[in-house]
N, C-alpha and C positions, 0 to 999 in steps of 0.2 A: 756198479755191476752186480754186486751181491743182491741188491734189492730186485734188479731185473731178473736175475736167475731164480729168485724165490717166487716172483710173480709168475714166471713161465712154468713153474711146477704146480701152480694152482689153476685148474681149468676155468673156474669162474672168474678169477682175476685176469687171466689171459684173455678171456672173452671180453671183459670190460675194457681192458687196455686196447684191444683191437678196435672196439667201437670208438673209444676216445681218439685214437689215431685217425680214424676215418673222419670224425667231426673236425679235428684240427686241420687235416688236409683239405676238407671241403671249405672250411672258413678261410684258410690262407689262399687256396687256389680258386676261390669263387669267380674272380674276374676272368679266369682262363677256362674253368670247367663249365660255367654256365653257358648254355647254348644261345641265350638271348639276354638282352638288357632286362633286368628284373622289373623295370617300370614301363617297358614298352608295351603299349596296347595294340596288339596286332589285329589286322582286319580279319584274318582267318582263325583268330583265337576264340571266336564265338560261332555257334551254329547259326543257321538261317533264322531260327526262332529267337536268337539272342541268348542262348544258354551256354554255359561253359562246355568246352570240348573234353570228352572223356579221355583217360590215359591211352596212349598208343599212338603210333604214327609220328607225326611231326612233334607232338608234345608228349614226351615220355610219361610224365605224371599228370597229364591233362593241363587245362588252362583254368584260370580263376574267373570270377564274375565280370572282370573288366577286360578279358581276353589276354591276360598276361601269362607267361609260361610259369607254371607252378614249380617246376624243378629249379629254375633260375632263382625264383624268390626264396625257395627253401635253402639253397646254397648260400645266398647272401644272408639269410636268417641265421645260419650257423655262425657266421661272422659276428652278428649282433649278440648272440647268446654267449659266444666265447669271450668277446670284449667285456661284456657286462660281468661274466663270471670271474674273469681274471682281475678286473678293476675292483669290483665290489668285494671279492674275497681278500684281495690284497689289502684293501683299506680296513676291512673288518678284522683281519688277523693282526694287522699293525696296531690298531686301537686296542684290541683285546689283550695283546701282549703287553703294551704299555700300561694299561690299567691294572691288569693282573699282577705283573711284576712289581709295580709301584706299591700296590696295596699289600701284597704278600711280603714284601721286603721291609717296608717302612712300618706297617701295622699302625697302632696308635690311632690318633684322630684322622690322619690322612687316609689310612687304610680303611677305617670304618666309613668315612664319607664316600670313598670311591666304591666300596662294595654295596653300601646301601643305595647308592645311585644306580649301580648295576642291577640290584634286586628290583628297584622301581621300574627300570626299563623292561626287565623280564616279566613284570606283572601285566604289562600291556600285551595283548595278542599281537604277534608279529605281523600277521596279514592285515589286521585292522589298522595298526600303526602305519604300515607301508601304504595302505590305501589313503589314509588321511594326509600323509606327507606328500604323496604323489599328486593328490588332488589340489593341495595348496600350492605346490610348486608347478612350474610349467613343464609338462611331461616332455622328456627327450631321452636319448640314449644315456647321456652322462648323468642326468638327474635321476633316472631309474637306478643306475649303478650306485649313486650316492645314497639313495633311499634304502636300497637293499643292504648296503654296508652299515647304515645306521641302526638297522634292526637285527643284524646278524652278529655284531661284535660281542654281545653280552655273554653268549655261551662260551666263546673263547676266553673271555676275561675270567669267568668263573672257574674254568678248568685250570688256567694258568695260575690263578690265585692259589688254588689248592696245592698244585705242584710246587709253587714257589715257597709256600709255608713249610712244606715238607723238606725242601732242599735247604732252607735257612737253618733248620735244626740239625742238619747232618754234621758229622765230625769234621769233614774237610773244610766246611765253611767256617766253623768255630776255630779251626786251626789257622786259617787265613786271617781271621780277625785278630787272633792272639799275636800273629806276626806283624800286625800293624797295616795290613792291606786296606786300601781305601774302598769306598763304596763302589766306585766305577770299576775297579779291577774285579771285585767280587761279582758284580752284576754281569759284566760283559765277558769275563773269562771263565767263570765258574757256574753261574746260574743260567744265563741265556743259552749256552750250548746244550744244556740238558733239556731245554724247552723247544729246540728246533724240531725234533720229531713230532711233538704235539702240534706245532704250527703247520707242519707239512700235512699231517693227517687231517686236521680240521680244515685246512685250506682246500684239500681235495674233496672231502665230504661236503664242504660248503658250496662247491660249484653245483652239485646236484640240487641242493636247496635253492640256489640262485636261479637255475634254469626253470624250475617249477614256479618260483615266485615271479620271475619276469614274465613267464607265459600267462600267469594269472592276472597280473597287472595289465598286460597288453590285451588280454581277453576282455577285461572290464573297461577297456578304453582309456586307461590312465597310465599306460606304459609307453613303449616306443610307438611313436605316432606314424601313421601312413603318410607318404608313400614308402618310408623306410621299412623294409621287410623284417619281421621277426616271426618266429613260429607262433607266438601267442596272437599277434594281430592278424595273421593269416586265418586262424580259426575264427577270430572275432568278425572279420569281414565276410566270412563264409557261412556263419551259423544259420542264416535263414535259408540257405540252399542245401542243407544237409540231406533232405529227403530225396532229392533227385540228382545231387552231385556230391555223394558222400566222400569221394576222394579228397575234396577240399579240406575236410576235417580229419579224415583217417590218416593221411600221410604225415602232416605236421604233428598230429597227436601221437603217432607211433614213434616218431623221431624224438619227441620230447621224453616219452617214456623210456626209450632205449638209452638216451643220453644220461638221464638221471640215474637209471639203473647202473650204467657203466661206471660213472664216477663213484657211486656207492660201493660197487664191487672193488674198484681199485683202492678206494679209501680204506675199506675194511682190511684188504690185504696189506696195505702199508702200516695200518695200526698193528697187525699181528707181527709184522716183520720188524718194525722199529721199536715196538714195545711188547715183547713176548708176554709180559704179565697181564696184558689185556686180551690175550688170545681166547677166542670163543665168546667174548662178551658182546652182546648186541647193543 
C-alpha cells in the first residue's frame, strides 16, 4: 500500500501505471473486448478497390490488408506482449539472481567463471544475438520469450553480483557466520530479501525492453509469426501500405511507444521508492 500511495503522488508514475492497467485489462479481456475474431477476414473489411477500410464506422481503428479488424488484432497483440514480457523477464530475473548471488557469495574460481561468462554475454549486442537465436530456432511466442530472456539476464546478474558482494561484507552477515549459520540460511534469510527490491525494479523496467525487442523481432519477420497477432508483426505486414493506409502503422506504433514509456515510468518510480539511494539517477 505504501508503494501505491507513493506512486499516486508522482504524476508521471501515475500516468504510467494507468497505461499499464489499460494494457493488462486489454490483454486479459481481449476475447470479450474485441468486436471481431482477430483472424476473421471480413467481406466488408476491404473497399471495392481491395484497399483497407479507414478508421471509423464498423471498424473503429480501420481494417488491415486482409480485411481483418485492426482493433481486435491489437487487443490480442496486447496479450502477446504481456505474456512475452512476464515470461521473458521472469526467466531473465531468475537467471540473473542465481548467477549474481552465486558469484557474489562464493567468489573464487566459481565467481570468476560466472562473471567472465556474464561479461562475454554482455560483449555481444543484445539485438544481434536475439536475431541470431531467433533465426536459428523456429520462431514462436514461447521461443521469442526464451530468446529475449537469454539476452536480458546479464544486466540483472551484474547488478545483483555487485550488491551481493557489498552485503557479504556487512557486519550482520559476518555476525551470522561467527554464530555458525549455514550458507543456505545466510543466502535465503539475509541476502535474498535485500535483493527483492532490485529484482522488482529490473523486472518492471525489463518489460519495456521486452516490448520493444519483441516488436523489433516481429517486424523483422523472426518473432511471433502470423496469423498470431503481435504489435510488431502488424507493422511488418502493413509496412508496404504505409503511404495510403498510415493507420496500420501509426496505431500499433503509438501503443508500443506508450507501453514502453509506461513501464519505464513505473520502474523509475519503484526504484526511487524501494531504494531511496538511487533517487534521481537515470
